[in-house]
Each structure stands twice: as structure tokens, then as C-alpha cells.
C-alpha positions in Angstrom: 67.5 4.2 -18.6 70.4 2.5 -17.2 74.0 4.0 -17.0 75.1 1.1 -19.0 72.9 1.6 -22.1 73.6 5.3 -22.0 77.4 4.4 -22.1 77.0 2.0 -24.9 75.0 4.4 -27.0 77.8 7.2 -26.5 80.4 4.7 -27.4 78.4 3.5 -30.6 78.0 7.0 -31.7 81.6 8.0 -31.4 82.8 4.9 -33.3 80.2 5.8 -36.1 81.4 9.6 -36.2 85.2 8.1 -36.6 84.3 5.7 -39.1 82.3 8.2 -41.4 85.0 11.1 -40.7 88.0 8.3 -42.1 85.8 7.3 -45.1 85.1 10.7 -46.3 88.8 11.5 -46.0 89.3 8.6 -48.3 86.8 9.1 -50.8 87.9 13.0 -51.5 91.2 13.5 -49.8 93.1 16.7 -50.7 96.7 17.1 -51.2 98.6 19.0 -48.6 98.9 22.7 -49.5 102.5 22.5 -48.8 103.1 19.8 -51.3 101.1 21.4 -53.9 103.2 24.6 -53.7 106.2 22.6 -53.6 105.3 21.0 -57.1 104.4 24.4 -58.5 107.7 25.9 -57.4 109.7 22.9 -59.1 107.8 24.0 -62.4 108.6 27.8 -61.9 112.3 26.8 -61.1 112.8 25.4 -64.5 112.4 28.8 -66.0 113.7 31.1 -63.5 114.6 31.3 -59.8 112.0 31.8 -57.3 112.1 35.0 -55.2 109.3 34.3 -52.9 106.0 31.9 -52.5 102.9 31.7 -50.7 99.7 29.7 -50.4 96.3 29.7 -48.5 96.1 26.5 -46.2 92.2 26.4 -46.7 90.5 25.5 -49.7 87.7 27.6 -51.4 85.4 27.1 -54.5 86.6 27.9 -57.8 84.2 27.6 -60.9 85.3 28.0 -64.6 81.6 28.1 -65.7 81.4 24.5 -66.5 82.4 22.8 -63.2 83.5 23.8 -59.5 86.3 22.5 -57.8 88.0 23.1 -54.4 91.2 25.0 -54.8 94.1 26.5 -53.0 95.1 30.2 -53.8 98.6 31.0 -53.8 101.2 33.0 -55.3 104.8 33.0 -56.9 107.4 35.9 -57.6 110.7 35.5 -59.4 113.1 37.8 -61.0 113.9 37.6 -64.6 116.0 40.1 -66.4 116.0 42.5 -63.4 112.6 42.8 -63.3 110.2 41.0 -60.8 107.4 39.1 -61.9 104.4 38.1 -59.8 101.9 35.5 -60.5 98.7 34.2 -58.8 97.4 30.5 -59.1 94.6 28.3 -58.1 95.3 24.7 -57.7 93.0 21.8 -57.7 93.1 20.6 -53.8 92.7 17.1 -55.0 95.2 16.7 -57.7 97.7 19.8 -57.0 96.8 20.8 -61.3 96.9 24.5 -61.8 93.4 25.5 -63.1 94.3 29.0 -63.1 97.3 31.4 -63.4 97.5 34.9 -63.8 100.5 37.5 -64.2 99.8 40.4 -61.7 
């Protein structure tokens, strides 16, 4: 096998890998976690000021018994009437829609 043929094979393999990666990201892209958190915080701010918030940057699978979707998990705390309320949420990683919200 000639060196030229080997290098052509390596270059072709790399090009195909890049194309596949870009295609899969376009088919099912995830919203950035910080944007999802910002949208959820804006919704909470309409009711009361936010005291703190957090979000896991990696997705995990969430099942509601019917379907399974990739979600970001996070939480928000706020103070209303002198009491601290803490909420944990799961937001769809593709759309940013909250699929589960629980007061802790």
C-alpha cells in the first residue's frame, strides 16, 4: 500500500466523520442549558424575585411513562412573603419546555 493511498483514506475518513457529526447536530440539536435556565428564570420572575438558580449542563433521560426525552435538570429558589421556596425542574433539552416541576 502506498503512502498516498493511506493518506487519502485517512482524509476521507475524517471528512465523513465531520459530515456525520454536523448532520446529527442539525437533526436533533439541543438548546444551550444556560438559555433554557434563563427562560425558566424569566417565567419565575413574573411571580416573585429569584434568590438563586442552577442547572446541570449534561442531559439525562426523563420518562413520563409514555415517552422518553432528554432533559436538563435544575432548580430555582425564590423568597415570597419572607419564606424561601425551592423548585426543581426537568426541561426538555430540545425545546426548553418544562416537563416536570416539583416544589421541594
